[in-house]
N, C-alpha and C positions, 0 to 999 in steps of 0.2 A: 687316185683317180683324177683325170683331167677331162677338160671337154669343154664345151659352152654352159653344160647343164652344171657346173662347177662353179660359173660366174656371181661374184658379188659385188653388188654396187659399190662405185669408190665414196657413195655419201655416208654408210657406213665408218669411214675411218681406218685406223691401224687393226690389221688382224692379229690376234695373242692367241696364246693358248694356256689352260690352266692345269696342271697335275690334279687330279682327283682319283678316290680310290675306285671308281669306274673305269678310270682311264683319262685320255688328254680331252679336254673341251674346248673348242675353238668359239671364238668370241670378237667382238668387234668395239673397237673405243673411238670416242670423238669430242670435242667440245672440251667446256672447262667448268668448275662451278659444281653445285652439289649433285652428288649422284643419281643417276637413274638407271636401273638393269630392267632390260626388257627381254620377255620370253614369250615366245610364239608355239603355236599348235603342232600338230600331224601335219606333216606334208606340206612343213611350210619351212623357213628358216630366216637367219638373221636378215634377207631382203626385204620382210614383211615390214621394216622399221624404217626402212631409209629414207624416207621423207618425213617421219615424226621427228627422226634424229638431225636430220639436216636442220628443222625450224628449231629444234630444243639446244643444239650445241652451242650456240651464242654464249647460253648461262648456265650450263650442266654440263655434267661428263654423263655422256651416256654410252654404256654399255649392252649391244645387241648379243645376245647369247644365240649359238648354233647348235640347238639340243640335239640330241640324236632319236630324232622322231620320223625319220624317215628323207629326208632333204638335207641330209647334213654333207659334210665334207671326210670329214676326221672319224673312223669308228670307233666304237669302246672295245674296251678287253672282252674276251670271249665270254666271261663271265660275269661281266658287270650286271647289276641289281636294276633292271627298267622298269620294274612293276610300278604304279604310281607312287608309291611311297621313296624307291631311289630316284625316282625322277624329281621329287623335289628334294632330296637330297643333294641331287645334281646343282640345282638352281640354290640352295644355301651353301652347299660347298664353293661353288664360283662366288658369292657374295664374300663369303670368308677368305677365299684366297685371294682376292681384289684387294683385304684390308678394308673393306667398307664399312661405316659406320651412319647411322641412321638414314640409308640407302630408301629411297622409293623404289618398288618393286611393282613392275607392268606387266600382266600375263595377259593374252589373246587367245580365245580357244581353248583347249586343253593344255596349253601353258598358263591359263589362267587356274584351271584345276590344279596343276603340279604347284602353281606360285601359293594356292591356299595351305596346300599340304608343307612347303616349304616354310611359310611364314608360322604355321600353326605348330610348326615341331621347332623350330629356331627363331623366334620373335625377336631377339636379343637386338638383331641387326636391321631391322626393318622399321625404319621412322613411318611408312606411309604404304596403304596396297591399293593398287589402281587395277580394279578388274573389269576389261574391257570382253563384253560378249562371250560369256563362258560358262562353265557347267556351276550351276549352286547348291545347297543343300537339297534342292526341290525339284534338281534334273538326275536323271541316266547319264553315268558315264560308260560307254560313250552314247551321244545322245540319237534318236532316229534322225534320219536313215542310215545312219552309221553303226548302228548296234550289232549289226552282223559281222563285222569286221573282225571283233575279238575270234569267234569260232571260224573264220577263214585263215586266221593270222595263226593257228596253232598248226598249222605246215607250212613253212616259209615259202618253199616251190609252188604250193598253190595260192598264197598269198602274191608271189610275184606274177604267177599267171593273171591273176584279178586287177592286179595294178598296171599289168602290160596294155590294158586299152587306153591308159593316160598318155602314151606316147601320140595317140590323136589328140590335137589341138581342140578338135572341134567335140570329141568326149569329153573334155575337164569341163567342159559349160555345162555338162547335165546334172541335174539334181543330185543324184548318186554321186558326184564326182563335189566342182568346187562352185556347181550354179547356185545351191543355196546359201553358198557362204560370202562370194564376191558379185556384187550389182554391177559395177562397170568392169569392162575390157581394161586388163594389164598389159603391161610390156611383155613379150614373147620371152624375152631372157629371164625375166623373172618366173614367168608360168613355168620354162622349162627346169628353171633351179629345182622349185619345187614339187615336179611331177617327175621328174626321170631320174635322179641320183641313185634310187632303190632299186632302179632296173640298169644299174650298170656298173652295181658293185655288189657282190654277195655279201661280205659283209654289214652293207649300210643295209640290204634286205632283211640279214639277220636281225641287227637292231629295230629294225623295224617291228619285223614280226614279235619278237620281245613286248616291245611295248604294246601293242596293240594285243596280243595273246594276254596280258596279266590287266587290262583294264577294268574297272570294275568300279559300281559306286561308292561301296563302304569307307575306301579310304576318303574320297572326295567329301562325302557327308558327315565322317568323324572330323575333319578337316575344319568344314564348316561349321559344325557343333561346337569345336573348341575355340574356334575365332567369337562366335557369338560369347560364350560364355566370360571370356578371360581378354582378347584385345582390344584394347581402349584406342588405341590411337586411328589416326584418321583412313577412312576408305572412301574411293570415290569406285562410282560404279558408271563407265561410260559406255552407253547403250543405244543401240538404234529402235527407234518404234518401229521400224519394219522387220526386224530380225527376225528371221524364219526358222531358226534352229534355236534358240534359245529366249525363250518368251521374258519380254520387261517385267513382266507382274513378278516374275521371279526375283529379278535386279532388286524391285520395288520392296519385296518379302522381305528379301536378306538385308538389306541398307534398315531399314525399318527395324531388325531384329540386334543390329549391330549397335556398340555402344557411341560410335562418331564415323556415320557414313552417310552419305548422300548420293543421288543419282543424275547423272547428266544425259540428256539425251541427243543426239547427234543423228539428224537427220540425211536422209538420202545415201543411206549405208545397209549393207546387211553385215553378217558376222566378222568378215575379215575389215572393222574398220580400218585399220592402217594404210589398206589398200584404197577402200572407197573415198574415205574422207580424211585424209593425215593432218591435213593443216586445223582442222576443227579439232580432230583429237589432238593433237600438240599444243592448242591452245588451252583444252580442256585440264591437259595434264600441269602444264606451266601454272595456271591461275591455283590449281589446288595444291602443286607444292608450294607456291609464294602464299598462299595463306595460313599454311602450316608453318613455312619459316616465319611466318609474323603473328605466330598467334603467342600467346603469354606463356612463360615456362610456369 
């Protein structure tokens, strides 16, 4: 697959691939220092983290994953498990394949849901967890107004027809598309890289349909419950008080239930905080990692 919709920002650094049971997973590496792994959500890709990693790379090795969630360039194997548990395994598998220890795992939107699953099932390599505007144990997965997508995705052709409306940049700004997720305008190349890949490649659409059709709340809720019961490492909730999809009160409730967690509010943003306020988010992550590194063992 080639074209403008496959563009990735040079700020992400070097493109790599790791071989996992589900197939090859593309990711991007830049910087040096303690590792941070970034996971995006549905109909987004590593581009979401371009400005965040550009800030953090001076002191951290940043790995931005290109998960098979609808805007990726490398399709998974036809039989890949892309259920919530399977997507969690992709994240955990990438961390293991990269040989990372004590990594900070950052997840936005559904990437945050999958990151909770990855951490709950494979906590040994995760030193810190950052959840940025995503599902909690008190949210449905997927949340309204996107809760009709699993039914639509049962038929990949029907899903392709539905998502075909995203060819129009005006439609992308609608609440049923990205309008509730992104507050400020983004670069057209970035927007195209999010909206168009699954409309240009049947294998990418196949992956997208598998991800969406299998989405359901119980695995996410179970992961959250497991983290509350057993995860004692630091957790940061980076949330916007204006979030229109993920209730900030749920982040506060979740943080209070965990062993070591707190909430940082990031103003003037919706759910896609890395797009709306990348500098503020990068600063919050840097402060969080530095505080953990300075803590007594």
